[in-house]
C-alpha positions in Angstrom: -10.2 -117.0 2.7 -9.4 -120.9 4.0 -7.7 -120.9 7.2 -4.0 -122.5 7.1 -4.3 -125.5 8.6 -1.7 -126.8 10.8 0.8 -129.7 9.3 -0.3 -133.8 10.4 2.7 -134.8 13.0 3.8 -137.7 11.0 3.7 -141.0 14.2 6.4 -142.0 15.3 7.1 -146.0 15.1 6.1 -147.4 18.2 7.5 -150.7 19.2 6.4 -154.5 20.3 6.7 -152.8 24.3 3.8 -150.5 23.1 1.6 -152.9 21.4 2.1 -155.6 24.1 0.8 -153.0 26.9 -1.5 -151.2 24.6 -3.4 -154.2 22.4 -3.9 -156.0 26.5 -4.8 -153.0 28.9 -8.0 -151.6 26.5 -8.8 -154.6 26.2 -9.6 -155.1 29.9 -10.5 -151.7 30.2 -13.4 -151.7 27.3 -14.8 -155.3 29.3 -14.7 -152.5 32.3 -15.7 -149.1 31.5 -19.0 -150.3 29.1 -20.9 -151.6 32.0 -19.7 -148.3 33.9 -20.6 -146.0 31.1 -24.3 -147.6 31.0 -24.9 -147.8 34.3 -24.1 -143.9 34.0 -26.0 -142.8 31.0 -29.6 -144.5 33.1 -29.0 -143.0 35.9 -28.0 -139.4 33.5 -32.0 -140.0 31.9 -33.1 -140.8 34.6 -32.3 -137.3 37.0 -33.1 -135.7 34.2 -36.9 -137.1 33.9 -36.6 -136.9 37.4 -36.0 -133.2 37.5 -38.3 -132.2 34.6 -41.2 -134.2 36.2 -40.5 -134.7 39.8 -37.9 -131.8 41.1 -38.9 -129.0 39.0 -42.9 -129.0 39.8 -41.9 -129.5 43.6 -39.0 -126.4 43.7 -42.1 -124.3 42.1 -45.1 -125.6 44.6 -41.9 -124.8 47.3 -41.3 -121.7 46.2 -44.7 -120.6 46.0 -45.5 -121.7 49.6 -42.5 -119.9 50.6 -43.2 -116.9 49.2 -46.7 -117.2 50.2 -46.1 -118.4 53.9 -42.5 -116.4 54.6 -42.5 -113.1 52.0 -46.3 -111.5 51.3 -46.9 -111.3 55.2 -44.5 -109.4 55.8 -44.5 -107.0 52.7 -48.3 -107.0 54.2 -47.4 -105.8 57.4 -44.5 -103.3 55.9 -46.5 -102.1 54.0 -49.9 -102.1 55.9 -48.6 -101.6 59.2 -45.1 -100.6 59.7 -45.3 -97.8 57.3 -48.8 -96.0 58.8 -46.8 -96.4 62.1 -43.7 -94.8 61.1 -45.6 -92.2 59.3 -47.5 -91.7 62.4 -44.7 -91.3 64.6 -42.3 -89.1 62.3 -45.9 -86.7 62.4 -45.6 -86.8 66.4 -41.8 -86.6 66.4 -42.0 -83.5 64.4 -44.8 -82.2 66.2 -43.8 -83.0 69.2 -40.2 -82.6 69.4 -38.9 -80.6 66.1 -41.4 -78.1 66.3 -41.1 -76.8 69.7 -36.9 -77.5 69.6 -37.0 -75.1 66.7 -39.4 -72.5 69.0 -37.0 -72.8 71.9 -33.5 -72.3 69.6 -35.1 -68.9 67.3 -36.9 -67.1 70.0 -35.1 -68.6 73.4 -31.2 -69.9 72.6 -30.7 -67.5 69.6 -31.5 -64.0 72.0 -29.6 -65.4 74.6 -26.5 -66.1 72.1 -26.4 -63.0 71.3 -26.7 -61.5 74.6 -23.9 -63.4 75.4 -21.9 -62.8 72.6 -22.1 -59.2 73.4 -20.8 -59.2 76.6 -17.4 -61.6 75.8 -17.3 -58.8 73.1 -17.3 -56.9 75.8 -14.6 -58.8 77.8 -12.6 -59.0 75.0 -12.2 -55.3 75.2 -11.4 -54.5 78.2 -8.7 -57.0 78.8 -7.4 -55.6 75.0 -7.1 -52.6 76.7 -5.0 -54.0 80.2 -3.1 -55.8 77.7 -2.3 -52.8 75.5 -2.1 -50.3 78.6 -0.7 -52.0 81.1 0.7 -56.1 79.9 2.6 -54.2 77.2 4.6 -51.7 78.9 5.3 -53.9 82.6 6.8 -56.2 79.1 8.8 -55.0 77.3 10.9 -53.6 80.8 11.3 -56.9 82.3 12.8 -58.2 79.0 15.2 -54.6 78.6 16.2 -56.3 82.2 16.5 -59.7 81.3 18.4 -58.7 78.4 21.0 -57.3 80.5 21.3 -59.5 83.1 22.2 -62.1 80.6 25.0 -60.4 79.0 26.5 -60.0 82.3 25.6 -63.8 82.2 27.5 -65.1 79.0 30.9 -63.2 79.7 31.2 -65.0 82.9 30.0 -67.7 81.5 32.6 -67.1 78.2 35.7 -66.9 80.7 34.1 -70.0 83.1 34.3 -71.7 79.8 37.7 -70.8 78.6 39.9 -71.7 81.9 38.2 -74.9 81.7 38.6 -75.9 78.0 42.2 -75.0 78.7 42.5 -77.2 82.1 41.0 -80.2 79.9 42.9 -79.7 77.1 46.3 -79.8 78.4 45.5 -81.7 82.0 43.5 -85.1 80.2 43.7 -84.8 75.4 47.3 -84.4 75.8 48.2 -86.9 78.3 45.5 -89.6 76.3 46.5 -88.5 73.4 50.4 -89.1 73.6 48.9 -93.3 75.9 47.6 -94.2 72.7 49.7 -93.0 69.8 52.9 -95.0 71.5 51.5 -97.1 74.0 47.8 -98.1 72.5 48.4 -98.4 68.9 51.5 -100.5 69.0 49.9 -103.6 71.4 47.3 -103.3 68.7 49.4 -104.0 65.8 50.7 -106.5 67.5 47.8 -108.2 68.4 46.2 -108.0 65.2 48.6 -109.4 63.4 49.1 -112.3 65.9 45.2 -113.0 65.5 45.3 -113.1 61.6 47.9 -115.7 61.8 46.0 -117.7 64.4 43.1 -117.2 61.7 44.7 -118.4 58.6 46.1 -121.6 60.2 42.5 -122.2 61.1 41.6 -121.4 57.8 44.4 -124.3 56.5 42.8 -126.6 58.9 38.9 -126.2 58.2 39.4 -126.3 54.4 41.4 -129.7 54.5 38.5 -131.2 57.1 35.7 -130.3 54.6 37.3 -131.2 51.4 37.9 -134.6 53.3 33.9 -134.9 54.2 32.8 -134.1 51.0 35.4 -136.1 49.3 34.1 -139.0 51.9 30.4 -137.7 51.1 30.1 -138.2 47.7 31.9 -141.7 46.9 29.6 -143.1 49.7 26.4 -141.0 49.1 26.3 -139.3 46.1 27.5 -141.5 43.5 25.5 -144.3 44.6 22.3 -142.6 45.2 23.0 -141.1 41.5 23.3 -144.5 40.1 20.2 -145.7 41.7 18.4 -142.9 40.5 20.0 -143.1 37.1 19.9 -147.0 36.0 17.4 -148.4 38.3 14.5 -145.2 39.7 14.5 -143.1 36.1 13.8 -146.7 33.8 11.0 -148.0 36.2 9.6 -144.2 37.2 9.4 -144.1 32.7 7.9 -147.8 33.2 5.2 -146.8 35.2 4.5 -143.5 33.8 4.1 -144.9 30.3 2.1 -147.8 32.0 -0.2 -144.7 33.9 -0.5 -143.0 30.0 -1.7 -145.8 28.4 -4.2 -146.5 30.9 -5.4 -143.4 30.9 -5.8 -142.7 27.3 -7.7 -145.9 27.2 -9.6 -145.2 29.6 -10.3 -142.1 27.3 -10.8 -144.7 24.5 -13.2 -147.2 26.1 -15.4 -144.4 27.8 -16.1 -142.9 24.5 -16.9 -146.5 22.9 -19.2 -147.4 25.6 -20.9 -143.8 25.3 -21.6 -144.9 21.6 -22.8 -148.6 22.8 -24.8 -147.1 25.3 -26.3 -144.3 22.6 -27.0 -147.7 20.1 -28.3 -148.9 23.0 -30.6 -146.6 23.9 -31.9 -145.8 20.7 -32.3 -149.3 20.0 -34.9 -149.0 22.9 -36.7 -146.2 22.3 -37.2 -147.5 18.8 -38.9 -150.4 20.3 -40.6 -148.6 22.3 -42.2 -146.7 20.0 -43.0 -149.6 17.6 -44.7 -151.7 20.6 -46.3 -148.7 22.8 -46.1 -145.5 20.7 -47.3 -146.0 17.0 -50.3 -148.4 17.6 -51.2 -145.8 20.6 -51.6 -143.5 17.4 -52.7 -145.5 15.5 -55.8 -146.4 17.8 -56.3 -143.0 18.2 -55.9 -141.5 15.1 -58.2 -145.2 13.1 -60.5 -145.4 16.3 -60.4 -142.4 19.5 -60.8 -139.6 16.4 -63.8 -140.6 14.2 -65.8 -141.8 17.3 -65.0 -138.8 19.0 -66.0 -136.7 15.7 -68.8 -138.7 15.1 -70.0 -138.2 19.0 -69.3 -134.1 19.1 -71.4 -133.8 15.8 -74.2 -136.3 17.7 -74.2 -135.2 20.7 -72.2 -132.4 21.9 -72.9 -130.0 19.3 -76.6 -130.4 19.7 -76.1 -130.6 23.2 -74.1 -127.2 22.4 -76.9 -125.6 20.5 -79.9 -126.6 22.6 -78.4 -125.3 26.0 -77.5 -121.6 23.9 -80.9 -121.8 23.0 -82.3 -122.7 26.3 -79.6 -119.4 27.4 -80.6 -116.5 25.1 -84.6 -117.3 26.0 -83.6 -116.8 29.6 -82.1 -114.1 29.2 -84.8 -112.8 27.2 -87.5 -113.9 29.5 -84.7 -111.8 32.4 -84.8 -109.3 30.3 -88.4 -108.9 30.1 -89.2 -109.6 33.7 -86.4 -106.4 34.2 -88.1 -104.0 32.1 -91.3 -104.8 33.5 -90.4 -104.6 37.6 -88.6 -101.3 36.3 -92.0 -99.6 34.6 -94.3 -101.0 38.2 -92.1 -99.3 39.7 -92.2 -96.2 38.9 -95.6 -96.6 38.3 -95.9 -96.4 42.0 -93.5 -93.7 42.5 -96.0 -91.2 40.8 -98.8 -92.0 42.3 -97.3 -92.1 45.4 -95.8 -88.8 44.6 -96.8 -87.3 41.7 -95.1 -86.1 38.7 -91.2 -85.3 39.0 -90.6 -82.0 39.0 -88.9 -81.0 35.6 -85.4 -78.9 35.2 -85.4 -75.4 35.0 -83.8 -73.9 31.9 -80.8 -72.1 32.5 -79.5 -69.9 29.8 -75.5 -70.0 29.0 -72.9 -67.2 28.9 -72.2 -68.5 25.4 -74.4 -68.4 22.4 -76.4 -72.1 21.3 -76.2 -73.5 18.0 -75.5 -71.2 15.2 -75.6 -68.0 17.2 -71.9 -68.3 18.2 -69.3 -66.4 18.2 -67.0 -66.6 14.7 -63.9 -65.4 13.9 -65.4 -64.6 10.0 -68.9 -62.7 11.8 -69.1 -58.9 12.0 -70.1 -59.9 15.9 -66.5 -60.1 17.4 -64.7 -57.5 19.8 -62.6 -56.2 16.6 -65.4 -55.9 14.4 -69.0 -55.2 15.4 -69.5 -51.3 15.2 
């Protein structure tokens, strides 16, 4: 299934101004960018060569040196010094602190705690008896007395509250209500009507002044600024944006063309170097050095290697025979000084050997013998 390709957009016709700006810009940019791109490609090739031949080996050597100087000593110190010392300190701490502390807790603090708990339970039982037999009746009696006193005080307080409330109603509330209804409310309404009228007049004044200032600012500032933007700044900005876009596209096009030129120039140099240096060296290696090396190998190296192998084989045989002779002489001297070595005594094994061993088909098993 083939994917549907998007329809190609029709190219819009370009005016003479576009062509007149684009061609000189692209020519000038191409002339300026080609040397820069060739220098850039040369720097890239040099950087890759230095990375592969200098920086990477030096970095690996520095990494190995850092490990040997910093990492491995600390690893050895941790593994062979700190860990054993820590284990020894942990063992000493356990023997000198933990075990005595556990013994003291188990044989001293636990019995003392049980005794204190028993004593606390006894004291608690005594306090409970005192509370139940003494404090509770006394509390009930005090509660009954306080209830009676509270009822009497409540009756007296209710009467006093009623009298004070009646006095406050007819001495304060009724006069204040009459004053608010017949004096303060009419005065407040008149003041509010005056304030609303004054606000309406001020609103009219502010509206007129604002409209005058708005039209003055619009005529003196907004309309000239709008005309300046529409007829001068916007066309100049569009022209500058067009020039900047064309310069950017020219830079991109020139950079790509310079890359192709630089690649072609590099390939030409590589081909020239190959035909001037690499191919002659390869031809000399194949037609001169390889036959000479084969002749030297067949005439000198292989015979010398075969002779060295024969000498080594003879030397090993001589050393083996000398070693066997020395071993035999040492055994003879030991036998002459200490006598024959003691022979091992045969010991009967529990299991029968060889053909006398038990089997499933034999009648000597524990299940089948009579």
